[in-house]
C-alpha positions as CSV (number, residue, x, y, z in Angstrom):
1,M,167.3,-164.1,-64.6
2,A,166.8,-161.9,-67.4
3,T,167.2,-163.7,-70.8
4,D,167.9,-162.6,-74.4
5,A,168.2,-164.7,-77.6
6,A,171.7,-165.8,-77.0
7,T,171.0,-166.9,-73.5
8,D,167.9,-168.8,-74.7
9,E,169.8,-170.6,-77.3
10,L,172.7,-171.6,-75.1
11,L,170.4,-172.9,-72.4
12,A,168.6,-174.9,-75.1
13,L,171.9,-176.2,-76.7
14,S,173.0,-177.1,-73.0
15,Q,169.7,-179.1,-72.5
16,Q,170.1,-180.6,-76.0
17,L,173.6,-181.8,-75.1
18,L,172.5,-183.4,-71.8
19,T,169.7,-185.2,-73.7
20,T,172.2,-186.6,-76.2
21,I,174.1,-187.9,-73.2
22,D,171.2,-189.4,-71.5
23,R,170.1,-191.2,-74.8
24,G,173.6,-192.4,-75.6
25,D,173.3,-190.5,-78.9
26,W,177.2,-190.2,-79.8
27,E,176.6,-188.6,-83.3
28,A,174.4,-185.9,-82.0
29,Y,176.8,-185.3,-79.0
30,A,179.8,-185.1,-81.3
31,Q,178.1,-182.7,-83.5
32,L,177.5,-180.2,-80.6
33,C,181.2,-180.4,-79.4
34,D,184.5,-179.2,-80.8
35,P,186.8,-182.2,-81.6
36,T,189.4,-180.6,-79.3
37,I,187.0,-180.4,-76.2
38,T,188.6,-180.3,-72.8
39,C,187.2,-181.3,-69.5
40,F,187.7,-181.9,-65.7
41,E,185.3,-184.5,-64.6
42,P,185.2,-187.2,-61.9
43,E,185.9,-190.0,-64.5
44,A,189.2,-188.2,-65.3
45,L,190.5,-188.5,-61.8
46,G,191.4,-184.8,-61.5
47,H,193.2,-184.8,-64.8
48,L,192.5,-182.5,-67.7
49,V,191.3,-184.5,-70.6
50,G,191.3,-183.3,-74.3
51,G,189.5,-184.6,-77.3
52,L,186.4,-186.6,-77.8
53,P,187.9,-190.3,-77.6
54,F,187.6,-190.3,-73.9
55,H,184.0,-189.4,-73.9
56,H,183.3,-191.8,-76.8
57,F,184.2,-194.8,-74.5
58,Y,181.2,-194.0,-72.3
59,F,178.8,-193.9,-75.2
60,Q,179.9,-197.4,-76.3
61,L,179.0,-199.1,-72.9
62,P,176.0,-201.4,-73.1
63,G,172.5,-199.8,-73.0
64,S,169.8,-198.9,-75.3
65,P,170.2,-195.5,-76.9
66,T,166.4,-195.6,-77.9
67,T,165.1,-196.0,-74.5
68,P,166.5,-193.2,-72.1
69,A,166.9,-194.8,-68.7
70,K,167.6,-191.3,-67.2
71,Q,166.6,-187.7,-67.6
72,S,168.5,-184.6,-66.9
73,T,167.2,-181.3,-65.8
74,I,169.1,-177.8,-65.7
75,S,168.5,-176.2,-62.5
76,S,169.4,-172.6,-61.2
77,P,171.2,-171.8,-64.5
78,H,173.4,-168.7,-65.1
79,V,174.7,-167.7,-68.6
80,R,177.4,-165.2,-69.4
81,V,178.1,-164.3,-73.0
82,M,181.3,-162.7,-73.8
83,G,181.2,-162.1,-77.5
84,D,182.0,-165.4,-79.3
85,S,182.3,-167.3,-76.2
86,A,179.8,-168.2,-73.4
87,V,179.9,-169.9,-70.0
88,V,176.8,-171.7,-68.9
89,C,176.7,-173.0,-65.1
90,Y,173.8,-175.0,-63.5
91,T,173.1,-177.8,-61.1
92,R,172.2,-180.9,-63.1
93,L,169.5,-183.0,-61.6
94,V,169.5,-186.6,-63.1
95,Q,166.5,-188.8,-62.6
96,K,167.2,-192.5,-63.0
97,L,166.3,-196.1,-61.5
98,D,168.8,-197.5,-59.0
99,A,170.0,-201.1,-59.2
100,A,166.6,-202.3,-57.5
101,G,164.5,-200.3,-60.0
102,S,163.5,-197.6,-57.6
103,P,163.6,-193.9,-59.0
104,I,166.5,-191.8,-57.5
105,T,167.8,-188.3,-58.2
106,V,171.5,-187.5,-58.3
107,G,173.1,-184.2,-59.1
108,A,176.3,-182.5,-60.3
109,M,177.4,-178.9,-60.5
110,E,178.4,-178.3,-64.2
111,T,180.1,-175.4,-66.0
112,R,180.0,-175.6,-69.8
113,V,182.0,-173.3,-72.1
114,W,180.7,-172.7,-75.5
115,Q,182.4,-170.9,-78.5
116,K,180.8,-169.5,-81.6
117,Q,182.5,-171.1,-84.7
118,Y,181.5,-170.2,-88.3
119,G,178.1,-169.2,-86.9
120,D,177.4,-172.1,-84.7
121,W,177.9,-172.6,-81.0
122,K,180.3,-175.5,-80.3
123,H,181.0,-177.1,-76.8
124,V,184.6,-176.6,-76.0
125,H,185.2,-177.2,-72.3
126,F,183.4,-178.4,-69.4
127,H,183.9,-179.1,-65.5
128,R,181.6,-181.3,-63.6
129,T,181.6,-182.0,-59.9
130,P,179.1,-184.3,-58.2
131,L,176.9,-183.0,-55.5
């Protein structure tokens, strides 16, 4: 895939977003997102969810935000920039430990929509489907 500066920036931001999720870093996650973000994801049971409060719940669950228990990798990315909006699609591979402490990899197909707001890209919508 040919890349340009915007594509590289959006892939880096998408990886940064996944890292904030993996580490449980709510403040960094919220900084990357528009407060009115929308999504379709398995946790929403097929419903469109709007706003950050739904996501904040998962960041508040027990776990250590300073010791990542998982790592996300972007695989097979595709980026389409359309002026001040962009769509980033990829397969997300998550390496983690199962209940017995053995390493496993799970995955999801993700589409993330970014919008340039006041000079910065903000995450405004996503759709996630498990593999």
